[in-house]
N, CA, C and O atoms as a printed pandas DataFrame, in Angstrom:
     atom_number atom_name residue_name chain_id  residue_number  x_coord  y_coord  z_coord
0              1         N          MET        A               1  -28.626   -3.990   23.292
1              2        CA          MET        A               1  -28.795   -4.480   21.881
2              3         C          MET        A               1  -29.601   -5.630   21.637
3              4         O          MET        A               1  -29.134   -6.671   22.100
4              5         N          ALA        A               2  -30.885   -5.737   20.923
5              6        CA          ALA        A               2  -31.204   -6.899   20.671
6              7         C          ALA        A               2  -30.446   -7.881   19.319
7              8         O          ALA        A               2  -29.824   -7.383   18.380
8              9         N          HIS        A               3  -30.623   -8.918   19.466
9             10        CA          HIS        A               3  -30.027   -9.957   18.524
10            11         C          HIS        A               3  -31.051  -11.101   18.509
11            12         O          HIS        A               3  -31.842  -11.504   19.361
12            13         N          GLU        A               4  -30.770  -11.491   17.253
13            14        CA          GLU        A               4  -31.504  -12.810   16.414
14            15         C          GLU        A               4  -30.442  -13.883   16.453
15            16         O          GLU        A               4  -29.239  -13.818   16.200
16            17         N          ARG        A               5  -31.248  -14.940   16.859
17            18        CA          ARG        A               5  -30.748  -16.570   16.562
18            19         C          ARG        A               5  -30.497  -16.470   14.741
19            20         O          ARG        A               5  -31.209  -15.893   13.919
20            21         N          LEU        A               6  -29.354  -17.180   14.541
21            22        CA          LEU        A               6  -29.405  -17.675   12.892
22            23         C          LEU        A               6  -28.837  -19.093   13.064
23            24         O          LEU        A               6  -28.160  -19.341   14.062
24            25         N          SER        A               7  -29.095  -20.082   12.090
25            26        CA          SER        A               7  -28.471  -20.914   11.615
26            27         C          SER        A               7  -27.934  -20.896   10.390
27            28         O          SER        A               7  -28.636  -20.641    9.411
28            29         N          ILE        A               8  -26.157  -21.260   10.252
29            30        CA          ILE        A               8  -25.772  -21.029    9.005
30            31         C          ILE        A               8  -24.836  -22.114    8.688
31            32         O          ILE        A               8  -24.484  -22.932    9.538
32            33         N          SER        A               9  -24.483  -22.126    7.633
33            34        CA          SER        A               9  -23.440  -23.361    7.111
34            35         C          SER        A               9  -21.793  -22.583    7.113
35            36         O          SER        A               9  -21.588  -21.574    6.437
36            37         N          VAL        A              10  -20.875  -23.126    7.839
37            38        CA          VAL        A              10  -19.446  -22.438    7.462
38            39         C          VAL        A              10  -18.404  -23.634    7.193
39            40         O          VAL        A              10  -18.268  -24.636    7.895
40            41         N          ASP        A              11  -17.677  -23.298    5.988
41            42        CA          ASP        A              11  -16.545  -24.118    5.708
42            43         C          ASP        A              11  -15.916  -24.040    7.277
43            44         O          ASP        A              11  -15.673  -23.123    8.062
44            45         N          PRO        A              12  -15.782  -25.572    7.297
45            46        CA          PRO        A              12  -15.111  -26.190    8.631
46            47         C          PRO        A              12  -13.969  -25.917    8.677
47            48         O          PRO        A              12  -13.568  -26.163    9.814
48            49         N          GLU        A              13  -13.033  -25.454    7.932
49            50        CA          GLU        A              13  -11.434  -24.861    8.281
50            51         C          GLU        A              13  -11.587  -23.218    8.688
51            52         O          GLU        A              13  -10.816  -22.602    9.424
52            53         N          LEU        A              14  -12.685  -22.726    8.067
53            54        CA          LEU        A              14  -12.602  -21.219    8.516
54            55         C          LEU        A              14  -13.269  -21.538    9.912
55            56         O          LEU        A              14  -12.687  -20.983   10.845
56            57         N          LEU        A              15  -14.240  -22.223   10.226
57            58        CA          LEU        A              15  -14.891  -22.402   11.448
58            59         C          LEU        A              15  -13.749  -22.252   12.671
59            60         O          LEU        A              15  -13.535  -21.353   13.484
60            61         N          GLU        A              16  -12.987  -23.823   12.370
61            62        CA          GLU        A              16  -11.895  -24.066   13.239
62            63         C          GLU        A              16  -11.023  -22.684   13.616
63            64         O          GLU        A              16  -10.945  -22.369   14.804
64            65         N          GLU        A              17  -10.552  -22.094   12.885
65            66        CA          GLU        A              17   -9.902  -20.916   12.974
66            67         C          GLU        A              17  -10.695  -20.066   13.563
67            68         O          GLU        A              17  -10.225  -19.461   14.527
68            69         N          ALA        A              18  -11.981  -19.814   13.187
69            70        CA          ALA        A              18  -12.693  -18.574   14.197
70            71         C          ALA        A              18  -12.775  -18.780   15.455
71            72         O          ALA        A              18  -12.711  -17.906   16.318
72            73         N          ARG        A              19  -12.959  -20.247   15.673
73            74        CA          ARG        A              19  -12.807  -20.794   17.065
74            75         C          ARG        A              19  -11.637  -20.618   17.950
75            76         O          ARG        A              19  -11.711  -20.336   19.146
76            77         N          GLN        A              20  -10.349  -20.841   17.149
77            78        CA          GLN        A              20   -9.475  -20.725   17.867
78            79         C          GLN        A              20   -9.283  -18.836   18.430
79            80         O          GLN        A              20   -8.898  -18.228   19.429
80            81         N          ARG        A              21   -9.717  -18.586   17.345
81            82        CA          ARG        A              21   -9.381  -16.699   17.650
82            83         C          ARG        A              21  -10.436  -16.252   18.391
83            84         O          ARG        A              21  -10.384  -15.137   18.912
84            85         N          ALA        A              22  -11.069  -16.726   18.472
85            86        CA          ALA        A              22  -12.586  -15.976   19.346
86            87         C          ALA        A              22  -12.826  -16.799   20.667
87            88         O          ALA        A              22  -13.843  -16.907   21.351
88            89         N          GLY        A              23  -11.760  -17.262   20.789
89            90        CA          GLY        A              23  -11.830  -18.274   22.301
90            91         C          GLY        A              23  -12.993  -18.496   22.693
91            92         O          GLY        A              23  -14.018  -18.228   22.067
92            93         N          GLN        A              24  -12.885  -19.219   24.214
93            94        CA          GLN        A              24  -13.863  -19.914   24.663
94            95         C          GLN        A              24  -15.574  -19.044   24.989
95            96         O          GLN        A              24  -15.700  -18.073   25.734
96            97         N          GLY        A              25  -16.359  -19.506   24.454
97            98        CA          GLY        A              25  -17.408  -18.930   24.628
98            99         C          GLY        A              25  -17.766  -17.417   23.863
99           100         O          GLY        A              25  -18.816  -16.783   23.968
100          101         N          SER        A              26  -16.781  -17.130   23.218
101          102        CA          SER        A              26  -17.193  -15.648   22.641
102          103         C          SER        A              26  -17.631  -15.401   20.925
103          104         O          SER        A              26  -17.761  -14.360   20.281
104          105         N          MET        A              27  -17.808  -17.047   20.484
105          106        CA          MET        A              27  -18.021  -16.794   18.905
106          107         C          MET        A              27  -18.864  -15.939   18.410
107          108         O          MET        A              27  -18.568  -15.269   17.421
108          109         N          SER        A              28  -20.394  -15.806   19.215
109          110        CA          SER        A              28  -21.259  -14.823   18.861
110          111         C          SER        A              28  -20.632  -13.304   18.670
111          112         O          SER        A              28  -21.037  -12.578   17.762
112          113         N          LYS        A              29  -19.519  -12.848   19.687
113          114        CA          LYS        A              29  -19.238  -11.576   19.281
114          115         C          LYS        A              29  -18.164  -11.964   18.099
115          116         O          LYS        A              29  -18.397  -11.507   16.979
116          117         N          PHE        A              30  -17.117  -12.700   18.271
117          118        CA          PHE        A              30  -16.840  -12.716   16.932
118          119         C          PHE        A              30  -17.307  -12.873   15.651
119          120         O          PHE        A              30  -16.521  -12.656   14.729
120          121         N          MET        A              31  -18.423  -13.204   15.418
121          122        CA          MET        A              31  -19.044  -13.344   14.150
122          123         C          MET        A              31  -19.454  -12.526   13.980
123          124         O          MET        A              31  -19.445  -12.107   12.822
124          125         N          ASN        A              32  -20.235  -11.580   15.279
125          126        CA          ASN        A              32  -20.853  -10.353   14.775
126          127         C          ASN        A              32  -19.625   -9.397   14.057
127          128         O          ASN        A              32  -19.688   -8.823   12.970
128          129         N          GLU        A              33  -18.631   -9.418   14.908
129          130        CA          GLU        A              33  -17.684   -8.160   14.396
130          131         C          GLU        A              33  -17.157   -8.662   13.127
131          132         O          GLU        A              33  -16.897   -7.740   12.354
132          133         N          ALA        A              34  -16.927   -9.772   12.689
133          134        CA          ALA        A              34  -16.540  -10.012   11.723
134          135         C          ALA        A              34  -17.872   -9.555   10.447
135          136         O          ALA        A              34  -17.610   -8.739    9.563
136          137         N          LEU        A              35  -18.833  -10.019   10.522
137          138        CA          LEU        A              35  -19.972   -9.613    9.870
138          139         C          LEU        A              35  -20.001   -7.996    9.753
139          140         O          LEU        A              35  -20.506   -7.570    8.715
140          141         N          LYS        A              36  -19.510   -7.013   10.713
141          142        CA          LYS        A              36  -19.417   -6.039   10.654
142          143         C          LYS        A              36  -18.653   -5.327    9.859
143          144         O          LYS        A              36  -19.039   -4.410    9.134
144          145         N          TYR        A              37  -17.015   -5.925   10.031
145          146        CA          TYR        A              37  -16.049   -5.399    9.019
146          147         C          TYR        A              37  -15.947   -5.725    7.653
147          148         O          TYR        A              37  -15.310   -5.135    6.781
148          149         N          TYR        A              38  -16.886   -7.074    7.538
149          150        CA          TYR        A              38  -17.334   -7.410    5.992
150          151         C          TYR        A              38  -18.141   -6.482    5.268
151          152         O          TYR        A              38  -18.177   -6.309    4.050
152          153         N          LEU        A              39  -18.921   -5.781    6.362
153          154        CA          LEU        A              39  -20.048   -5.062    5.627
154          155         C          LEU        A              39  -19.707   -3.765    5.288
155          156         O          LEU        A              39  -20.100   -3.109    4.323
156          157         N          GLN        A              40  -18.816   -3.408    6.312
157          158        CA          GLN        A              40  -18.071   -1.881    6.215
158          159         C          GLN        A              40  -17.187   -2.096    4.967
159          160         O          GLN        A              40  -17.204   -1.166    4.161
160          161         N          ALA        A              41  -16.411   -3.173    4.668
161          162        CA          ALA        A              41  -15.511   -3.157    3.627
162          163         C          ALA        A              41  -16.247   -3.353    2.109
163          164         O          ALA        A              41  -15.682   -3.042    1.060
164          165         N          LEU        A              42  -17.675   -3.951    2.191
165          166        CA          LEU        A              42  -18.427   -3.677    1.072
166          167         C          LEU        A              42  -18.782   -2.426    0.960
167          168         O          LEU        A              42  -18.709   -1.961   -0.178
168          169         N          HIS        A              43  -19.235   -1.565    2.012
169          170        CA          HIS        A              43  -19.405   -0.060    1.744
170          171         C          HIS        A              43  -18.404    0.674    1.352
171          172         O          HIS        A              43  -18.657    1.548    0.523
172          173         N          ILE        A              44  -17.311    0.551    1.732
173          174        CA          ILE        A              44  -16.075    1.326    1.075
174          175         C          ILE        A              44  -15.678    1.045   -0.083
175          176         O          ILE        A              44  -14.973    1.826   -0.722
176          177         N          ARG        A              45  -16.218   -0.569   -0.721
177          178        CA          ARG        A              45  -15.597   -0.727   -1.800
178          179         C          ARG        A              45  -17.050   -0.115   -2.939
179          180         O          ARG        A              45  -16.740    0.114   -4.108
180          181         N          GLU        A              46  -18.002    0.027   -2.666
181          182        CA          GLU        A              46  -19.114    1.015   -3.309
182          183         C          GLU        A              46  -18.835    2.695   -3.601
183          184         O          GLU        A              46  -19.050    3.467   -4.536
184          185         N          VAL        A              47  -18.248    2.780   -2.278
185          186        CA          VAL        A              47  -18.148    4.361   -2.445
186          187         C          VAL        A              47  -16.999    4.749   -3.391
187          188         O          VAL        A              47  -16.982    5.768   -4.081
188          189         N          GLU        A              48  -15.876    3.644   -3.326
189          190        CA          GLU        A              48  -14.807    3.493   -4.031
190          191         C          GLU        A              48  -15.059    3.683   -5.647
191          192         O          GLU        A              48  -14.540    4.472   -6.438
192          193         N          ALA        A              49  -15.955    2.762   -5.818
193          194        CA          ALA        A              49  -16.618    2.452   -7.205
194          195         C          ALA        A              49  -16.938    3.975   -7.828
195          196         O          ALA        A              49  -16.358    4.474   -8.793
196          197         N          GLU        A              50  -17.890    4.523   -7.121
197          198        CA          GLU        A              50  -18.641    5.953   -6.959
198          199         C          GLU        A              50  -17.590    7.051   -7.512
199          200         O          GLU        A              50  -17.484    7.680   -8.565
200          201         N          LEU        A              51  -16.964    6.994   -6.470
201          202        CA          LEU        A              51  -16.002    7.926   -6.819
202          203         C          LEU        A              51  -14.858    7.534   -8.004
203          204         O          LEU        A              51  -14.136    8.506   -8.229
204          205         N          LYS        A              52  -14.606    6.652   -8.607
205          206        CA          LYS        A              52  -13.989    6.115   -9.744
206          207         C          LYS        A              52  -14.797    6.789  -10.756
207          208         O          LYS        A              52  -14.279    7.598  -11.526
208          209         N          ALA        A              53  -16.141    6.476  -10.799
209          210        CA          ALA        A              53  -17.001    6.390  -11.881
210          211         C          ALA        A              53  -17.086    8.200  -11.973
211          212         O          ALA        A              53  -17.331    8.742  -13.050
212          213         N          LYS        A              54  -16.889    8.862  -10.923
213          214        CA          LYS        A              54  -16.960   10.666  -10.853
214          215         C          LYS        A              54  -15.924   11.173  -11.367
215          216         O          LYS        A              54  -15.867   11.951  -12.319
216          217         N          TYR        A              55  -14.781   10.587  -10.524
217          218        CA          TYR        A              55  -13.407   11.402  -10.985
218          219         C          TYR        A              55  -12.400   10.840  -11.480
219          220         O          TYR        A              55  -11.397   11.536  -11.639
220          221         N          GLY        A              56  -12.360    9.103  -11.957
221          222        CA          GLY        A              56  -11.723    8.305  -12.544
222          223         C          GLY        A              56  -10.953    7.591  -11.562
223          224         O          GLY        A              56  -11.276    7.463  -10.381
224          225         N          PRO        A              57   -9.791    7.077  -12.177
225          226        CA          PRO        A              57   -8.921    5.999  -10.948
226          227         C          PRO        A              57   -8.241    7.106   -9.713
227          228         O          PRO        A              57   -8.018    8.315   -9.788
228          229         N          ILE        A              58   -8.103    6.462   -8.967
229          230        CA          ILE        A              58   -7.417    6.940   -7.698
230          231         C          ILE        A              58   -5.495    6.710   -8.225
231          232         O          ILE        A              58   -4.971    5.687   -8.668
232          233         N          PRO        A              59   -4.928    7.909   -7.986
233          234        CA          PRO        A              59   -3.595    8.151   -8.271
234          235         C          PRO        A              59   -2.834    6.993   -7.705
235          236         O          PRO        A              59   -3.413    6.329   -6.845
236          237         N          ASP        A              60   -1.426    6.598   -8.119
237          238        CA          ASP        A              60   -0.819    5.633   -7.660
238          239         C          ASP        A              60   -0.032    6.543   -6.064
239          240         O          ASP        A              60    0.331    6.006   -5.017
240          241         N          GLU        A              61   -0.010    7.310   -6.257
241          242        CA          GLU        A              61    0.488    8.354   -5.140
242          243         C          GLU        A              61   -0.154    8.374   -3.660
243          244         O          GLU        A              61    0.432    8.452   -2.580
244          245         N          VAL        A              62   -1.601    8.275   -3.946
245          246        CA          VAL        A              62   -2.598    8.074   -3.110
246          247         C          VAL        A              62   -2.791    7.045   -2.374
247          248         O          VAL        A              62   -3.026    6.963   -1.168
248          249         N          LYS        A              63   -2.616    5.823   -3.615
249          250        CA          LYS        A              63   -3.036    4.131   -3.038
250          251         C          LYS        A              63   -1.275    3.970   -1.846
251          252         O          LYS        A              63   -1.242    3.175   -0.907
252          253         N          GLU        A              64   -0.363    4.654   -2.119
253          254        CA          GLU        A              64    0.796    4.255   -1.584
254          255         C          GLU        A              64    0.429    5.319   -0.182
255          256         O          GLU        A              64    0.799    4.748    0.844
256          257         N          LYS        A              65   -0.015    6.301    0.026
257          258        CA          LYS        A              65   -0.564    6.995    1.192
258          259         C          LYS        A              65   -1.387    6.483    2.039
259          260         O          LYS        A              65   -1.399    6.825    3.221
260          261         N          VAL        A              66   -2.241    5.527    1.494
261          262        CA          VAL        A              66   -3.119    5.048    2.199
262          263         C          VAL        A              66   -2.558    3.615    2.669
263          264         O          VAL        A              66   -2.772    3.264    3.830
264          265         N          ALA        A              67   -1.904    2.852    1.865
265          266        CA          ALA        A              67   -1.115    1.686    2.330
266          267         C          ALA        A              67   -0.328    2.055    3.689
267          268         O          ALA        A              67   -0.504    1.426    4.732
268          269         N          ALA        A              68    0.485    3.052    3.575
269          270        CA          ALA        A              68    1.041    3.367    4.754
270          271         C          ALA        A              68    0.418    3.613    6.110
271          272         O          ALA        A              68    1.042    3.489    7.163
272          273         N          LEU        A              69   -1.047    4.026    6.004
273          274        CA          LEU        A              69   -1.561    4.233    6.922
274          275         C          LEU        A              69   -1.507    3.244    8.008
275          276         O          LEU        A              69   -1.324    2.068    7.693
276          277         N          GLU        A              70   -1.656    3.601    9.384
277          278        CA          GLU        A              70   -1.796    2.886   10.498
278          279         C          GLU        A              70   -3.556    2.422   10.495
279          280         O          GLU        A              70   -4.343    3.365   10.582
280          281         N          TRP        A              71   -3.975    1.405   10.424
281          282        CA          TRP        A              71   -5.217    1.359   10.846
282          283         C          TRP        A              71   -5.520    1.170   12.490
283          284         O          TRP        A              71   -4.719    0.694   13.293
284          285         N          VAL        A              72   -6.742    1.614   12.763
285          286        CA          VAL        A              72   -6.972    1.185   13.881
286          287         C          VAL        A              72   -8.434    0.556   14.006
287          288         O          VAL        A              72   -9.302    0.852   13.185
288          289         N          GLY        A              73   -8.664   -0.281   15.012
289          290        CA          GLY        A              73  -10.074   -1.186   14.641
290          291         C          GLY        A              73  -10.685   -1.407   16.198
291          292         O          GLY        A              73  -11.731   -2.034   16.368
């Protein structure tokens, strides 16, 4: 997989926690995974908005079922 170098500014507190969680030498992998999960969340929100527009709000019982699911990553 090809990679591209990037220069970004990050909140120091967020960066410190990311470094602690990423471990020694794996910040690129950590940041790539974080960006992947964030983009997935955005896609889910877009699909949810489309479904709400087409079918109306999500019933509370469905929200409760989804909240009870065990997610794997």
